[in-house]
C-alpha positions as CSV (number, residue, x, y, z in Angstrom):
1,X,-13.7,-22.8,-41.5
2,X,-16.6,-20.6,-42.4
3,X,-16.3,-16.9,-42.0
4,X,-19.1,-16.8,-39.4
5,X,-17.5,-19.5,-37.4
6,X,-14.2,-17.7,-37.5
7,X,-15.8,-14.5,-36.4
8,X,-17.5,-16.3,-33.5
9,X,-14.3,-18.0,-32.5
10,X,-12.4,-14.6,-32.6
11,X,-15.1,-12.9,-30.5
12,X,-14.9,-15.6,-27.8
13,X,-11.1,-15.5,-27.8
14,X,-11.2,-11.7,-27.5
15,X,-13.6,-11.9,-24.6
16,X,-11.4,-14.4,-22.7
17,X,-8.3,-12.2,-23.2
18,X,-9.9,-8.8,-22.6
19,X,-12.2,-9.7,-19.6
20,X,-9.3,-9.6,-17.0
21,X,-8.1,-6.3,-18.5
22,X,-11.5,-4.8,-18.2
23,X,-11.7,-5.8,-14.5
24,X,-8.2,-4.2,-13.9
25,X,-9.3,-1.0,-15.7
26,X,-12.3,-0.7,-13.3
27,X,-10.2,-0.9,-10.1
28,X,-9.4,2.4,-8.5
29,X,-5.8,3.7,-8.7
30,X,-3.8,3.2,-5.5
31,X,-3.8,6.1,-3.0
32,X,-0.3,7.4,-2.3
33,X,0.5,8.5,1.2
34,X,3.9,10.1,1.7
35,X,5.4,9.6,5.2
36,X,8.7,11.0,6.6
37,X,10.4,8.9,9.3
38,X,12.7,10.8,11.7
39,X,13.8,10.2,15.2
40,X,11.4,9.7,17.0
41,X,8.3,10.2,14.9
42,X,6.5,9.6,11.6
43,X,5.0,12.6,9.8
44,X,2.1,12.4,9.4
45,X,1.5,10.3,12.5
46,X,-2.1,9.6,11.5
47,X,-3.8,9.4,8.1
48,X,-7.1,8.2,6.6
49,X,-7.6,5.9,3.6
50,X,-10.6,4.0,2.1
51,X,-11.0,0.3,3.0
52,X,-10.6,-2.0,0.0
53,X,-8.6,0.6,-2.0
54,X,-4.9,-0.2,-2.6
55,X,-2.5,2.1,-0.8
56,X,1.1,2.9,-1.5
57,X,3.0,4.2,1.5
58,X,6.0,6.2,0.3
59,X,8.5,6.5,3.2
60,X,11.6,8.7,3.3
61,X,13.8,8.3,6.3
62,X,15.8,11.4,7.2
63,X,18.3,10.2,9.7
64,X,18.5,6.5,10.5
65,X,17.6,3.0,9.3
66,X,14.1,3.1,10.8
67,X,11.7,0.2,10.5
68,X,8.0,0.1,9.6
69,X,5.8,-2.6,11.1
70,X,2.0,-2.8,10.9
71,X,1.2,-5.9,12.9
72,X,-2.6,-6.2,12.1
73,X,-1.8,-6.4,8.3
74,X,1.5,-8.2,8.8
75,X,3.4,-5.5,6.7
76,X,7.0,-4.7,7.4
77,X,9.8,-2.8,5.8
78,X,13.2,-1.3,6.5
79,X,13.5,2.4,5.7
80,X,17.1,3.3,4.7
81,X,18.0,7.0,5.1
82,X,17.9,9.1,1.9
83,X,15.9,6.5,-0.1
84,X,12.2,6.3,-0.9
85,X,10.7,3.0,0.3
86,X,7.4,2.0,-1.2
87,X,5.1,-0.3,0.7
88,X,1.9,-1.7,-0.8
89,X,-1.0,-2.4,1.5
90,X,-4.8,-2.8,1.0
91,X,-6.9,-2.7,4.2
92,X,-9.7,-5.1,3.4
93,X,-12.0,-3.7,6.0
94,X,-12.7,-0.5,7.9
95,X,-10.7,-0.1,11.1
96,X,-7.7,1.4,12.9
97,X,-4.3,0.0,12.0
98,X,-1.4,0.9,14.3
99,X,2.2,0.9,13.1
100,X,5.5,1.4,14.7
101,X,9.3,1.6,14.2
102,X,10.8,-1.8,14.9
103,X,14.5,-0.8,14.4
104,X,15.8,0.6,17.7
105,X,16.6,4.2,17.0
106,X,17.4,5.7,20.4
107,X,16.1,6.6,23.8
108,X,12.7,7.7,22.6
109,X,12.2,4.8,20.2
110,X,9.1,3.6,21.9
111,X,7.3,6.9,21.0
112,X,7.8,6.3,17.3
113,X,4.4,5.0,16.2
114,X,1.4,6.0,14.2
115,X,-2.1,5.1,12.9
116,X,-3.8,4.4,9.6
117,X,-7.6,4.7,9.8
118,X,-9.4,2.8,7.0
119,X,-12.9,4.2,6.4
120,X,-15.8,2.3,4.8
């Protein structure tokens, strides 16, 4: 194999291997939102993110095995007390996404809900 052919082959091979890595490098880092779950509320109850940007929700439950359910994005997780639970979500479009506790946690359980607002 001639040196110029070898160089051309190596350049093409490198382009094939490195192209996906370049695309990954251009993607924004995930936004981290820390949320505390405690009878009968989430703190913060409402937060804003950018549509199309990956989000990592970091939950800490203080007192109970709460649940997290965001129906419009079909995202759900159990939140064991004393542990950090990470939930990855990417809102594809701008909008308001409600979430709620779906593990019964007491008399005021139905008041445990919140809202993620994805802005364009």
